[in-house]
C-alpha positions in Angstrom: -50.7 -8.1 29.7 -49.8 -7.5 26.9 -50.9 -3.8 26.8 -49.6 -3.9 30.3 -46.4 -4.2 29.9 -46.9 -2.2 26.3 -47.5 0.9 29.7 -45.2 -0.2 31.8 -42.6 0.6 28.8 -43.7 3.5 28.0 -43.6 5.4 31.4 -40.3 3.5 31.8 -39.0 5.3 28.9 -40.7 8.6 29.9 -39.8 8.3 33.4 -35.9 7.7 31.8 -36.3 10.5 28.8 -37.7 13.0 32.2 -33.9 12.0 33.9 -32.2 12.8 31.3 -33.6 16.0 30.4 -33.7 16.8 34.1 -29.7 15.8 34.5 -28.7 18.0 31.7 -31.2 21.0 32.6 -29.4 20.7 36.2 -25.6 20.6 34.6 -26.0 23.8 32.3 -27.5 25.6 35.2 -24.7 24.7 38.0 -21.9 25.3 35.1 -23.7 28.4 34.0 -24.7 30.0 37.1 -21.9 28.2 39.2 -22.6 27.2 43.0 -24.3 30.8 44.3 -26.4 31.2 41.9 -27.2 27.7 41.7 -28.7 28.2 44.9 -29.9 31.9 44.4 -32.0 30.1 41.0 -33.5 27.1 43.3 -35.2 29.3 45.7 -36.3 31.4 43.4 -38.3 28.2 41.7 -39.5 27.0 45.1 -41.7 30.0 45.1 -44.2 28.7 42.2 -43.3 25.5 43.5 -45.1 26.2 46.8 -48.0 27.6 45.2 -49.0 25.5 43.1 -48.4 22.9 45.2 -51.1 24.7 47.8 -53.2 25.7 43.9 -54.1 22.9 43.6 -56.6 22.1 46.2 -56.6 18.5 45.1 -58.4 19.0 41.5 -55.4 16.5 40.2 -56.1 13.6 41.7 -60.6 14.7 42.0 -60.1 15.1 38.3 -58.2 11.6 37.7 -61.2 10.0 39.9 -64.1 11.9 38.5 -62.4 10.5 35.0 -62.3 6.8 35.6 -65.8 6.7 37.0 -66.9 7.8 34.5 -69.0 9.9 36.1 -68.9 13.1 34.4 -68.1 13.1 30.7 -64.3 13.9 29.3 -65.3 17.3 27.8 -66.8 19.0 30.1 -64.0 17.9 32.9 -61.2 18.6 30.5 -63.0 22.3 30.3 -63.8 22.4 33.8 -59.7 21.9 34.7 -58.6 24.7 31.9 -60.6 27.1 34.2 -59.2 25.8 36.7 -55.9 26.3 35.4 -56.6 29.7 34.6 -57.7 30.9 37.6 -55.8 28.9 39.9 -52.4 30.4 38.0 -54.5 34.1 38.3 -54.5 34.0 41.8 -51.3 32.0 42.9 -49.5 34.9 41.0 -51.0 37.4 42.8 -50.5 35.6 46.0 -47.0 35.1 44.8 -46.6 38.7 44.3 -48.0 39.5 47.4 -45.7 37.6 49.0 -42.5 38.6 46.8 -43.5 42.3 48.0 -44.5 42.0 51.8 -42.2 39.1 52.1 -39.4 38.8 50.1 -36.7 40.3 52.8 -37.8 37.6 54.9 -38.2 34.4 53.4 -35.6 36.0 50.1 -33.0 37.8 52.1 -30.7 37.3 49.2 -32.2 37.1 46.0 -34.0 40.2 43.1 -37.0 40.6 43.4 -36.7 41.1 39.4 -36.1 37.4 39.4 -39.1 36.8 41.8 -41.4 37.8 40.0 -40.0 36.4 37.4 -40.4 33.0 38.2 -44.0 33.4 39.1 -44.3 33.5 35.4 -43.4 29.6 35.7 -47.1 28.9 37.7 -49.9 28.9 34.8 -47.6 26.9 32.6 -46.6 23.8 35.8 -51.1 24.1 37.2 -51.9 23.1 33.4 -49.4 20.3 32.7 -50.5 18.8 35.9 -54.7 19.1 35.0 -53.6 18.0 31.5 -52.0 14.7 33.0 -54.8 14.9 35.7 -57.1 14.6 32.5 -55.2 11.7 30.8 -54.4 9.1 33.8 -58.3 9.5 34.4 -58.8 8.3 31.2 -56.2 6.0 31.0 -54.3 7.4 28.5 -50.8 6.9 29.8 -49.6 8.0 25.5 -51.1 11.2 26.8 -49.9 11.1 30.0 -46.6 10.1 29.2 -46.5 12.9 26.4 -47.4 15.8 28.6 -44.8 14.5 31.0 -41.5 14.7 29.0 -42.9 17.2 26.8 -42.7 19.7 29.8 -39.3 18.6 31.4 -38.3 18.9 27.7 -39.9 22.0 27.9 -38.4 23.7 31.3 -34.6 22.3 29.2 -35.9 24.1 26.0 -35.9 27.4 28.1 -33.5 27.2 30.2 -30.8 26.8 27.5 -31.8 29.7 25.8 -32.4 32.0 28.2 -29.0 30.6 29.9 -27.2 30.3 26.7 -28.3 32.0 23.9 -29.6 35.1 26.0 -27.0 35.4 28.6 -29.1 35.8 31.1 -28.1 36.1 34.5 -30.8 33.7 37.2 
């Protein structure tokens, strides 16, 4: 029971931290870019998030299940996930590139192609973090699961802040 309470409190704390990082990121984006820039930003990140969702192909829940069932060694699954992350990232980025080239005028008429191409760089990090989280979840290592979620949110805040505040980048 004590272990359950500890894991639950760590998870709650990490969810609160993720919420705070996400809120600060949204505030920075809204204040610096304004309503129109925020809309363009939202459209830019829509494409990589759709690709990440489709590129996972059920690997994330399968990873957690297989590790929890103890059918495969964690080392084997982690190695496989790293290879799959790299492969899915390359395929996802190539698919995104083709979507931007062929369908930008239909799906994203008001968004610069440069912004869309730049947003495709988010794909590898998101796929990697999802796969790493699945390994932690399958091993029931909630400390690392929550740590990777918080690190992901913190990196998002950091890169957004650096790009918008220090480099004075636009979208």
